[in-house]
C-alpha angles and dihedrals in degrees: 000000000000114000122192110244126196136169099237119346098076116078098227096048093040087058090047090052092050091052101040116114117271129207115267114265127228117276110283123231113249114259119252119265112274118253119243113277115259120228111271122215104199110222115257122256135177124224126194140156125226119227091257091057100260109145116220130197120187123191115187120208116158098185093104131023095243135107136192131202122199123181112190118193120196096239123097141143091301091062094062123089113253091246089059098042109156094037094109091049091052090048091053090055095044100045095088094043093095146318135216089269103033135040120225089260093051092049091050094046093048094056096036092055087066094046089246136126134237122191145147136207145168135232133177095281106017148038115212135200113199137190131175123188144148106286092248088065096053093115090057092048091051091047094051094046090049092049092052093045095050107024110030108154096201095208112222093227090055092047091054093046094048093044093051092046090050090053091051092048091048090054090053093048092050087063088066114088092211090057091049090051094048093049094047092049091051089053092049094047101041107026109178093349112121090253089061095063111115131185117251133179088252096051093046091051091060096056116113137167094259089057091051091046092053093048091047095049092045101051107023096089128131093240089057095051141079123201121202121192119184140171137042094000140118117237094223092052092047091051090050092051091046091054091047098051102026103028092091093051103122121239118236141168114264119203116244115240114240107225097203138127103070111158117243115254113270134188115280113283135170120229106205113199108201117233103170116220095010113153092200138041132218113220126198125175118183149163135179115272135192143312115251097259096050114133087216094068098091091051091047091054092052090045089052092051090054095044104043112330097125147340091297094055129103099258094051094044096047103037096038110020099038103030105021092222098134145006090241145357123190147167134216141194118199134192114204125166092277133011115003128199142217118227139189119188141178140158114217145162117282093240093060100034095109091047091052093049091048092049092049089053090048090056091050091052091046091060091053095047107041136034119254112254121257090243093056092045092052093047094047096046092040091055095045096047094038093054096046095082089053089057092059102042096116132047090243091055091049091048091050093052092048091046093051091050092051095043089054088054093244129143115254089247088074087069100033093051097042096114093046092050092049091047090053094058112112133197087253090056091053093048090048096051092041089055091046100045109018098061107175091201094052108046135127111230123187124187123182111196149093102324094194089065098035112038099081094043093049092048087065087064103041141333112293130220108200118209139160126241091276092053096253114145116254126204110231089231088067088069090070107101114238132181116262115268090214118105112236121192112211090185087076092064119107129193115248148105129270115197126201141181123224120215133183116204087344095307121116111249104158153338138245133202124191114197126189118192139163114266111191107289091348143035140276121209113196124188125190118187132179118193113174106300093347126099118196128181130182128188123188124182121194142159134255090269091052091257110156119242114163136000135189135179128182132182129193132175123049086017137006122229140161135199126190124177137159139172115251122173093342096311134102108235134172140086143259134213101206132161118253093257088062095047101278128251116335144170119228125228114153137136113267093203106136092345128136134190122257108273094030089084091063090052092047091052090049088063098040130101101253126193135164112272094025120125122202122193120201124178106231127191112238110209092195096056096027091228138107114242132182110251117201125212112194110196114219134184123305116262136185106252124188119202132156090274091058142272118311140179101237138173114242106229125191111210119201136165098048130099091288131011110250142183116217134178118219121194111255094223116072130287087053097220119194104253102173139001132195127184110220113243095016128090092231126121129183115201132185113250103170145356117212 
């Protein structure tokens, strides 16, 4: 089924372009030696606790006449049962939609009259309510934050709207291979631990206002909250305002979260998430890290800076600068309230995915086997300690650092002595923590990519578990492309032209025309698409039994590209001159057994016997990857669809396995003309305007 392709405007291909491998750069000059660290006087702050248990931190900074109020409640996504995953996120979006004393409009008007902002949001461990105002309006900011924290009305209409939007956004994100990789790694690392709870369409569908109300009343208690006020304020005034607006907040017992369910360590395995036809792979390598109070944390942060904590680190220099496999490769160490994790990540071309994984493992082993050089140590510690003063320039930044320290249950010395602890890390410390935490023989590796091209290569590195995007196991034999078992009747085809309009976020951005004409003893399908400055044409020739013969693509506009392919002796041969963001130049050599050209699948479906619940699988040649991948068309219920050409009863069809997941609507009456098309994760819609 034709899919509009561009170099940059579309989200999926823009991401692909940003992650495609780049040519190696010339050798960089070594950075200058860092200057000696200057003494750091950490800005003063005041910490108190109200009689009802609410903790209060005040940071005075009178440089600018602004103030911020942050109320952080110890209840985040980890505090929600797995069956209700997403509830805390919905709550974060609904909190400021009204209280028992103010409507959403009244809340917005009250803060906007001051030129300030009021918002809320949720993370793994916390839900926050935030206000920023000119300092003269601090009493109003405190009042509004208190009203939201104690009296949120959680309107049912808002709950439904936010919940449905969250489900739609989730569906879009699941079309992104990086999101799939991140989610799968979380599942592998955390299992049934609270940090392993992920939103699904099913869990979001269960969320209701009574659930939000129960969660809100359970966790929004003063003893489970920390308030941080920073800026051009006076501590005594802030405390007085806090007692006025929060003093009546009723105490209450808050259940303790049981951090259990972590999987036992296992030998290194690769979970390969199949994304047929993908020209790039998303790689994630992870292992569980430390608890917040661990004495190993400073050494781990320095180790991370050396390994992948920036564009001067080993992963970036080796995978990008030396090999040109990726635009970037990085690592990360986090420190949540409970169990942290260590992560390595990269996005790379399919052809070098196994090489990238092997090199990342090599760099892990290198840290465990040899000391880090004095040059790398000096650069890493110099950057970390040199950047710390920049992180506490403003009162709000200071307040944030103090709040994080307190929320993690750490003594304030953990923050005040950060530079000294980093400076004390030695090469032996890095080798020790690398050996303890980065165990090469006990890692979780996730790769999202074209399994048909990757599975054998990755098996040479570690055992492979093959799954689909939903996590269901796949037998490797299913990767073998087979002809569709569906019977398609080419005699039902009729020459003609279907015309479409292309919109982005509701605005016209292009047109498309699909033309079917007789071509000797077969057929020719021509597609002409305009999308902004881009012109794209596709031409597919095939026989009366839908057997593919010749195929051409051309692009003109922001970039020029050509594709030519044909079937010779049962094989697809030809070549493509594509830009790097579309996979680069390539020569085709693939089996044509059961395969069809892009665009032929739509014609085949137009002649098929469709019914709700039916799934049809057609192997489609992907000119970008040069491979043939099974594309699935799941027929859903009939819907009334209105497009410029009229109103039609059309089957909703979910299309997966191609270059981009799509939803299309096919007219119920035969021939099943394509009425509408949406690309998942992109604000682009193609709608029928005329049939000639």
